[in-house]
Phi, psi and omega in degrees: 000133180301144182296327182295315180293325177296321179296320178297319181298318180296325179294323180293324181289332184287121182264151176284137178290130180284141177267115183270126176273111186299323182292316178294321179296321179295321178295318179296315180297321179297318179296320178297318178297316180295319178296318179294323178296316177297319180298316180295322178296318179295316180298315180296323178296316180294318178299317179297315180299313179297319180294319178297314180295322177298315180296321179296317179296320178295324177296318179297315179298318179298318179297320179295319178296316178299321180294318178299315178299317179299319181293320179295318178297322178297319177300319180293316179296320182299329180293338181263003184286154176284166178305318179296319179293324177293323178295321178297318179297323178295319177298313180301316183295318179295316181293323177294321177301320180295311182293325177295326177295323178292323176297315180296327182299327181249022173300135185301322180295316179296317179299317181299318180291325185274329188254339185233123182238144177227131183280003179087353182241282186213001184252119176250131180246120177253114188056251180248005185257134182258142178229140180266121180260135181222053181055039187230024186262135176235151185219138172225134180221144176233142175113166182300317184287342182299326182295329178278308184293321181293317178295319179294324181294320178296319178297327182289314186263350175063228189286357174294340178277119179274319183200144178221152175229128177234118183252119188227164179294158179299148181076358178292316182297319178302320180293345178301328183290340177276344183229093184306331182293341178283336189296137179281179175294154179298324179258038184304146176254017183262135170261123179262141180220126175263125182225172179088144178227120182052044177074013180236150178299152175223183182297333180292325177300316181292316183300310181291327179297319180290327175295321179294320177302311180297322178295317180293330178300333183270000180289147182250176186298327182272004178275155174237124178253118174266128177246119181255123181237132176221186187291161175071044185258356186302322181272351181264317184264062182234112181210087178290162175301162184297338185281350177229156182264169175301318181298318179303313182295313181296324179294321178296314181295320180294320178296319177299314181297318179295338179271009179065036177289149178290160179300322180296317180295318179299317182293326177300314180291319179303314180294323181293330181268025182229152174257010178239316186285171177065027176093356183295323179301316180297321181298320179291329184280337180302136018264015179296155171283131183245126179239117183255129178248121185245129169252099196266135170244017186269117176304134180092354175054048177277075188292336180289340179255356186298133179058026179084005177054060180293344180239017177242139182293116181275115181265003183246006187299329184289349182277349185306311180299318181293326177298314181292327176293321181299322179267013175057045182246331191304314186293342181270356184279156176289161180296325180296318180293317179300321180297320178293317182296325183275349182290135178285152177295153177307140181298129173240122180294145181309323179302342181274355183240143169287177179295332180275012177071018175266152178297135178269002177249010182240128171248134181241131180232130173267104187265352175203140181204178183298313180305326179293320177297320179295324178297319177297321177292321179301318179296319180293321177298320179299319181294336179271003178086014181260147174273116183263139176238118179273111183261223189290119177273001184226051177295135176213163183131178179288154180302319182295316180294317181296317179302313181297318179292322177299313180296320178299310182296317180299319180290318179297321180299311180294319179297323179292318177296325180279357177082011180282330174225166180270163177298325180297319178297320178294316180300316180297328182284332187252348188294334182254013180291135178287338184260310187233060178293144180237141172264164177299322179299319181289326176299316178295328179291323181290332195254062159286169177296153184296339177292339181260018178278000179065226179275358180159171178248135181236115179262130186241135181216164176216168179150203182209111177293156175299130189267133174271173177274111183257019185299323186263002179238195177219099181173197181193169183299327181290319177296318178295320180299315181297321181288316177301319181298323181300321178286318179297319181287323177302316180292326176296320179293331177285327180285322182232090185304335180298339179294338179293345178282354180244143170266119182237119179238157171232142171236116179246124183210156177256128181287358173285347184088354181231119176260114183063231178252016178273174180262014180237167185271338182169206184202161175266154178219143177201171196298328186266002185294294181291309179304329181297330179291319177296317182297316180296322179297321179295317180296316180293320179297317179296314179297323180295316179299317179294317180294327180293317178297316181297315182295322178296317179296318179294323180296329178287316187274314185226071186302331185253007184282159179297321181299319180295316180297320178295319180296319178297318180296317177299317178300316179296315181296320178295322180295320180296315181294321180295321178294320179296317180294324182296332181282332185252024176300136184309315182296326181289313183291329178291321181295324182263008182052047184235039188294333181301326181295326176292311183298325180294337186253011175233143176051038177057026180076011183293337183280358178269142179263118176245133177245110173083220193278348184078011180268007181104001179230142183287168185298336174255032179077237182214137181230264179267131174271102183208171180247125183244134179247130178239129176252147181233118178243137170199152173275120184197154175303131186303133187287324182218128182239130180241119179268106181226173179300125184280130180211154179247009183272182181298130187299324187274353178273323185224357186296319179303311179293324181297315181293326178290335180271347183286157179261000000 
C-alpha cells in the first residue's frame, strides 16, 4: 500500500478530542442522580407495598388456618356435650341461620338481579321504570357495598358505561382478592379510590371528591349518571369547599356533638359545609339525568337524608347558621367557615323542581333496606318451624334502654299468653314505648294461642342502637345488648317464676360482620349468661379458699408428698382461673366497653356471632350495615338454672353482692 494513502487513512481514524463543558456535565450528572433517586424511591415504595400486601395475605391465611383449627376443636368438644348443651348449640345454629337469611336477602348481588334488569341491548329497567342506554352511562358510588354493586353493574351494562368512580373504605380493595365476585372486568372503566383514616375523613376524601365535581360539571343533557349510596359514607363523602379544610369542618361538627346537638341539626351543618352533600352533587351533574340507587341501613327509611342526600334538594341548608347560634358556637368560628355557612345555594330555576321542591331530573330508588332483611329472616324462621313476628324495623335508643324494653315486652307477652294479664294490659304497657311500641293490629298478630306457636316464636326487629365510643375497648353495641338482656331477663324470671318454663334468647348482630371495633358480628344472650359468670367466680373463689387451706396444712405435715404437690397445683390453677374471671366480670367489661373479652373467655366463645371469614366482611360479602335482633321463644325445660338471692333491683348495683351472699 502506498505510504500516501496509508497516511490519509490514519488521519481519518484519528478522532478529534471532545471538549467537555464541566458545567453542563455537572448538570447532567445531577439529573442522572435525581433520576436514580426517584427510581430507587419508586422501587422501594413498590417493594414496601408488595411486602405489606404479602404480610396482609399471610395474616388472612393464618386467620383462616386458625379458624379451621378452631372449628375442628369445636367439633370434638361438641361430641362431649351434655343434652342441654347440645340443645343450646341447636338454638344458636337456628338463630344464626335466620340472621344469615336476612343478610342474604339484601346481598348486593341478589339485589342487582332482582331489582335491576337489562335486555342486553339498550333498555335498563330499575324496579318498574325503563331507561334507554346509548353508551352514555356514568357511575359514582360511595360505601362498602358500592364495590360489589358497582362492579356488578358494569358487568351488566357492559360498554354502555363510559366512566365510573367507586369510593370505598381503606383495605376494601385488598379484600377483593378474597372474593372473586368483587373483581371488576379486566378492561374496567371504573376508578377505585380508598379514602378515610381510622373511620375519619382525610385529604384523599377531599381530593377524589373535587375530581368528581369537575367530572360532573362536564356531563351533558343526554348523559345518565348513576349514583350508588350505601352505609358508612360519612368519612367517604366528605368534601368541604376549598376555603376551609377537613379539620375545620370536623372541628365544627365535633363541637356541635359535644354540645349535645341532635343528629338532624348536625347533618344540616354537615351538608352546608360540603360541596357534595345536600343535593350539591345533583346540581353539578345537571342537565344530565341522575338515578340514585340506595342500600339503606337507616332506621325509618329516611332515604332523602341518607348519606347526606347528595342528589336530593336540601330545603334546610339555610338553617345552619341559626343552629350554630342556638348552641352558641357561631361566634367562635373562623371567618372562612362563616362565609361558607352564609353562602346561598347555587341558583336552581323553578322548572328544575317539582312542587314538593324535589329535583325533577333525579330518580331515587331504595333497592335494599332493613324491612327486606327482616322479611328474609321471617322466611328462614318459617322453614325452621318457628312462628315469626316482624316487629319494629327502626329500633333506636341507648343499648341499656333497648335491653330493658325487650325484656319487658318478652315477659308481658308470655304473661298474656299464660293468662296472667290481658292482651289489653300488655298493649297499654307497650303502646307508648320509645323502643318497642305496639299497635293493636300487631298485638293480635302476636297472639295466636300458644299451641299454635309451632316449635317456637321468633320476634324480628331491626335498627341501630345509639353507639358509644369503643376506641379504648374491644366490643360493640350488639354484644353489650345481649349481655344487658341476660341480666334484665334473669331478673324478670325471678319476679315471675312462670317465665322459667320458657326458653328466651336474643341474638343481636351487625350484618357488616363487625360489631363496634371487634372482629365478630354480635352475640347471643339468655338469662344465665351474665349471672353465670358471677356464679362461677363465686364457686371458684370458694374452692380456692378451701384448696389454699388444705395445701398449707399438707405443706406443714407432708411437704414432699405427692398429695401435697397435687394440692398446690390445684390451688394454683384455681387462683389463675379466679384472676381471669375477675377481669371479665360483666359490670367491669360493660363499664370499659370491653365485652368482647368476656365472651371470648366463656363457653369456648360459642356465644359470639361470626359471619363468614372474620375479616370484617360477611360470608356474602357486605350489604346493609344494620343491627338485627332475633328473639327465640319456646316452651322447653329450662336449660340452665341459677339459684341466687332473689331481687328486683338494678342488676349491676347489687347482683354481684347478691350472688356472693347466696348459698
